[in-house]
N, CA and C atoms as a LAMMPS dump frame, in Angstrom:
ITEM: TIMESTEP
0
ITEM: NUMBER OF ATOMS
201
ITEM: BOX BOUNDS ff ff ff
-5.0000000000000000e+02 5.0000000000000000e+02
-5.0000000000000000e+02 5.0000000000000000e+02
-5.0000000000000000e+02 5.0000000000000000e+02
ITEM: ATOMS id mol type element x y z
1 1 1 N 274.349 27.26 -183.018
2 1 2 C 274.078 25.95 -182.461
3 1 3 C 273.122 25.227 -183.404
4 2 1 N 273.35 23.962 -183.603
5 2 2 C 272.525 23.145 -184.474
6 2 3 C 271.372 22.542 -183.692
7 3 1 N 270.191 22.582 -184.261
8 3 2 C 269.026 21.952 -183.653
9 3 3 C 268.746 20.67 -184.416
10 4 1 N 268.618 19.542 -183.666
11 4 2 C 268.378 18.251 -184.304
12 4 3 C 267.259 17.511 -183.579
13 5 1 N 266.647 16.599 -184.271
14 5 2 C 265.646 15.718 -183.691
15 5 3 C 266.249 14.317 -183.706
16 6 1 N 266.393 13.726 -182.513
17 6 2 C 267.059 12.431 -182.398
18 6 3 C 266.248 11.526 -181.49
19 7 1 N 266.129 10.256 -181.868
20 7 2 C 265.525 9.259 -180.987
21 7 3 C 266.606 8.81 -180.003
22 8 1 N 266.31 8.933 -178.703
23 8 2 C 267.287 8.615 -177.661
24 8 3 C 266.687 7.56 -176.735
25 9 1 N 267.527 6.627 -176.316
26 9 2 C 267.121 5.599 -175.359
27 9 3 C 266.787 6.278 -174.032
28 10 1 N 265.525 6.197 -173.608
29 10 2 C 265.08 6.884 -172.392
30 10 3 C 265.799 6.403 -171.139
31 11 1 N 266.087 5.107 -171.078
32 11 2 C 266.781 4.564 -169.913
33 11 3 C 268.206 5.115 -169.829
34 12 1 N 268.889 5.154 -170.964
35 12 2 C 270.255 5.678 -170.98
36 12 3 C 270.268 7.17 -170.676
37 13 1 N 269.285 7.891 -171.188
38 13 2 C 269.2 9.325 -170.925
39 13 3 C 268.992 9.578 -169.434
40 14 1 N 268.1 8.823 -168.818
41 14 2 C 267.846 8.982 -167.382
42 14 3 C 269.102 8.671 -166.571
43 15 1 N 269.815 7.621 -166.962
44 15 2 C 271.049 7.261 -166.247
45 15 3 C 272.111 8.341 -166.428
46 16 1 N 272.233 8.854 -167.641
47 16 2 C 273.203 9.922 -167.898
48 16 3 C 272.857 11.165 -167.081
49 17 1 N 271.58 11.497 -167.006
50 17 2 C 271.164 12.668 -166.233
51 17 3 C 271.528 12.493 -164.753
52 18 1 N 271.317 11.298 -164.25
53 18 2 C 271.657 11.021 -162.851
54 18 3 C 273.165 11.099 -162.623
55 19 1 N 273.926 10.451 -163.504
56 19 2 C 275.381 10.43 -163.358
57 19 3 C 276.001 11.814 -163.511
58 20 1 N 275.471 12.601 -164.439
59 20 2 C 276.034 13.917 -164.712
60 20 3 C 275.448 14.999 -163.8
61 21 1 N 274.345 14.676 -163.13
62 21 2 C 273.709 15.659 -162.257
63 21 3 C 273.016 16.772 -163.038
64 22 1 N 272.537 16.438 -164.214
65 22 2 C 271.871 17.432 -165.049
66 22 3 C 270.362 17.315 -164.892
67 23 1 N 269.665 18.403 -165.274
68 23 2 C 268.225 18.431 -165.078
69 23 3 C 267.427 18.372 -166.373
70 24 1 N 268.048 18.721 -167.484
71 24 2 C 267.314 18.738 -168.748
72 24 3 C 267.996 17.835 -169.773
73 25 1 N 267.218 17.448 -170.783
74 25 2 C 267.764 16.624 -171.856
75 25 3 C 268.843 17.388 -172.616
76 26 1 N 268.597 18.655 -172.853
77 26 2 C 269.56 19.483 -173.584
78 26 3 C 270.867 19.605 -172.802
79 27 1 N 270.761 19.906 -171.532
80 27 2 C 271.955 20.029 -170.689
81 27 3 C 272.716 18.705 -170.648
82 28 1 N 271.998 17.612 -170.526
83 28 2 C 272.616 16.289 -170.475
84 28 3 C 273.349 15.967 -171.767
85 29 1 N 272.69 16.216 -172.877
86 29 2 C 273.292 15.93 -174.174
87 29 3 C 274.543 16.763 -174.407
88 30 1 N 274.457 18.051 -174.131
89 30 2 C 275.616 18.925 -174.352
90 30 3 C 276.773 18.576 -173.423
91 31 1 N 276.485 18.282 -172.16
92 31 2 C 277.558 17.917 -171.228
93 31 3 C 278.17 16.574 -171.622
94 32 1 N 277.339 15.622 -172.027
95 32 2 C 277.861 14.317 -172.444
96 32 3 C 278.778 14.469 -173.654
97 33 1 N 278.393 15.312 -174.608
98 33 2 C 279.247 15.551 -175.776
99 33 3 C 280.566 16.201 -175.37
100 34 1 N 280.515 17.176 -174.455
101 34 2 C 281.757 17.809 -173.978
102 34 3 C 282.644 16.805 -173.255
103 35 1 N 282.037 15.979 -172.414
104 35 2 C 282.798 14.991 -171.638
105 35 3 C 283.48 13.964 -172.541
106 36 1 N 282.755 13.427 -173.512
107 36 2 C 283.359 12.4 -174.363
108 36 3 C 284.416 12.999 -175.272
109 37 1 N 284.216 14.237 -175.701
110 37 2 C 285.215 14.903 -176.532
111 37 3 C 286.496 15.143 -175.734
112 38 1 N 286.35 15.64 -174.504
113 38 2 C 287.517 15.885 -173.652
114 38 3 C 288.23 14.573 -173.323
115 39 1 N 287.45 13.524 -173.055
116 39 2 C 288.043 12.222 -172.741
117 39 3 C 288.856 11.702 -173.925
118 40 1 N 288.302 11.803 -175.117
119 40 2 C 289.005 11.291 -176.29
120 40 3 C 290.271 12.088 -176.563
121 41 1 N 290.233 13.397 -176.319
122 41 2 C 291.447 14.209 -176.487
123 41 3 C 292.532 13.757 -175.521
124 42 1 N 292.14 13.43 -174.272
125 42 2 C 293.123 12.94 -173.293
126 42 3 C 293.691 11.598 -173.723
127 43 1 N 292.836 10.71 -174.206
128 43 2 C 293.288 9.397 -174.686
129 43 3 C 294.273 9.571 -175.832
130 44 1 N 293.943 10.44 -176.782
131 44 2 C 294.83 10.682 -177.927
132 44 3 C 296.165 11.256 -177.483
133 45 1 N 296.144 12.195 -176.541
134 45 2 C 297.383 12.796 -176.044
135 45 3 C 298.237 11.743 -175.336
136 46 1 N 297.6 10.875 -174.566
137 46 2 C 298.329 9.818 -173.872
138 46 3 C 298.969 8.854 -174.87
139 47 1 N 298.233 8.51 -175.915
140 47 2 C 298.788 7.618 -176.946
141 47 3 C 299.988 8.257 -177.645
142 48 1 N 299.888 9.55 -177.913
143 48 2 C 301.019 10.258 -178.536
144 48 3 C 302.225 10.264 -177.598
145 49 1 N 301.985 10.486 -176.323
146 49 2 C 303.06 10.475 -175.332
147 49 3 C 303.704 9.095 -175.258
148 50 1 N 302.893 8.044 -175.275
149 50 2 C 303.424 6.673 -175.253
150 50 3 C 304.257 6.39 -176.498
151 51 1 N 303.781 6.857 -177.641
152 51 2 C 304.521 6.635 -178.888
153 51 3 C 305.867 7.353 -178.841
154 52 1 N 305.889 8.56 -178.299
155 52 2 C 307.157 9.288 -178.163
156 52 3 C 308.108 8.542 -177.232
157 53 1 N 307.58 8.045 -176.131
158 53 2 C 308.416 7.302 -175.182
159 53 3 C 308.935 6.014 -175.815
160 54 1 N 308.072 5.315 -176.528
161 54 2 C 308.479 4.06 -177.184
162 54 3 C 309.544 4.292 -178.249
163 55 1 N 309.477 5.436 -178.925
164 55 2 C 310.435 5.718 -180.001
165 55 3 C 311.762 6.242 -179.46
166 56 1 N 311.785 6.556 -178.172
167 56 2 C 313.004 7.104 -177.581
168 56 3 C 313.096 8.613 -177.698
169 57 1 N 312.093 9.24 -178.302
170 57 2 C 312.102 10.694 -178.47
171 57 3 C 311.789 11.414 -177.161
172 58 1 N 311.305 10.664 -176.171
173 58 2 C 310.975 11.247 -174.876
174 58 3 C 311.644 10.416 -173.799
175 59 1 N 312.443 11.057 -172.984
176 59 2 C 313.136 10.38 -171.896
177 59 3 C 312.322 10.557 -170.625
178 60 1 N 311.575 9.537 -170.263
179 60 2 C 310.718 9.63 -169.074
180 60 3 C 311.539 9.785 -167.795
181 61 1 N 312.741 9.224 -167.773
182 61 2 C 313.589 9.377 -166.584
183 61 3 C 313.939 10.832 -166.336
184 62 1 N 314.072 11.606 -167.383
185 62 2 C 314.412 13.016 -167.24
186 62 3 C 313.249 13.813 -166.634
187 63 1 N 312.052 13.276 -166.717
188 63 2 C 310.882 13.965 -166.164
189 63 3 C 310.681 13.686 -164.682
190 64 1 N 311.325 12.64 -164.184
191 64 2 C 311.149 12.282 -162.785
192 64 3 C 311.902 13.258 -161.887
193 65 1 N 311.265 13.539 -160.757
194 65 2 C 311.902 14.432 -159.786
195 65 3 C 313.033 13.68 -159.101
196 66 1 N 314.128 14.373 -158.813
197 66 2 C 315.232 13.7 -158.11
198 66 3 C 314.801 13.287 -156.71
199 67 1 N 315.295 12.141 -156.296
200 67 2 C 314.922 11.627 -154.961
201 67 3 C 315.815 12.176 -153.894
């Protein structure tokens, strides 16, 4: 694990701690990094899925359950 010294906005840190339900700065920072990384991976996957659908390489109708 890398140890760093960073100036952080105290107001944003307090808000992040409240929103994430964390108790320490370290826990807040690590959870925030995990959350944003996971979010960006989902966004990227969704964009790839949209590109496949737009190109015709993915038939979304075939994924729908029969009624």
